[in-house]
C-alpha positions in Angstrom: -0.1 0.1 -0.1 1.7 3.6 -0.9 1.0 6.7 0.8 -2.3 7.8 -1.4 -3.3 4.5 -1.2 -2.8 4.3 2.6 -4.4 8.3 2.6 -7.6 7.3 1.0 -8.2 3.8 3.1 -7.7 5.6 6.5 -10.1 8.8 5.1 -12.8 6.4 4.3 -12.4 3.5 6.8 -11.7 5.6 9.8 -12.5 9.8 8.7 -9.4 10.7 9.4 -8.3 13.3 7.1 -5.7 13.1 3.9 -3.3 15.9 5.4 -3.0 14.5 8.5 -2.0 11.4 7.2 0.3 13.2 4.9 2.0 14.6 7.7 2.6 11.4 9.6 3.7 9.7 7.0 6.2 12.7 6.3 7.5 12.4 10.1 7.6 8.8 9.7 9.8 8.6 6.8 12.3 11.3 8.4 12.5 8.8 11.5 12.8 5.6 9.7 14.7 6.8 6.6 16.3 2.9 5.7 12.8 1.3 6.4 11.3 3.6 3.9 14.0 2.9 1.2 14.0 -0.1 1.5 9.7 0.3 1.3 9.8 2.3 -1.6 12.3 0.0 -3.6 9.8 -2.7 -3.1 7.3 -0.8 -4.2 9.0 0.1 -7.4 9.7 -3.7 -7.8 6.8 -5.0 -8.5 3.9 -3.2 -10.2 0.2 -3.1 -8.8 -1.0 -5.7 -11.8 1.4 -8.3 -10.7 0.8 -7.9 -7.2 -3.2 -8.1 -7.8 -2.2 -11.2 -9.6 -0.1 -12.8 -7.5 -2.3 -11.8 -4.2 -5.4 -13.9 -6.4 -2.9 -16.6 -7.2 -1.7 -17.1 -3.3 -5.4 -17.0 -2.2 -6.4 -19.6 -4.9 -3.5 -21.8 -3.4 -4.7 -21.6 0.1 -8.0 -22.4 -0.6 -6.6 -25.5 -2.5 -4.5 -26.7 0.5 -7.2 -25.4 3.1 -8.5 -29.1 3.3 -5.7 -30.7 3.4 -4.2 -30.6 7.4 -6.3 -33.6 8.5 
């Protein structure tokens, strides 16, 4: 989830104004620059389309293997 998606989600589900989320995000980036550098690199490596496809495939795989634990 990128910054914009986070802002939209928090506004929709928690009624948090995007300006608040943006401000907090910026401060977190300052305090945790190494984490965010890695995070941004990871976000750039895999396009959103691929993430949806892989998530769908993972979900399908977990549904198939769900009953095999007996």
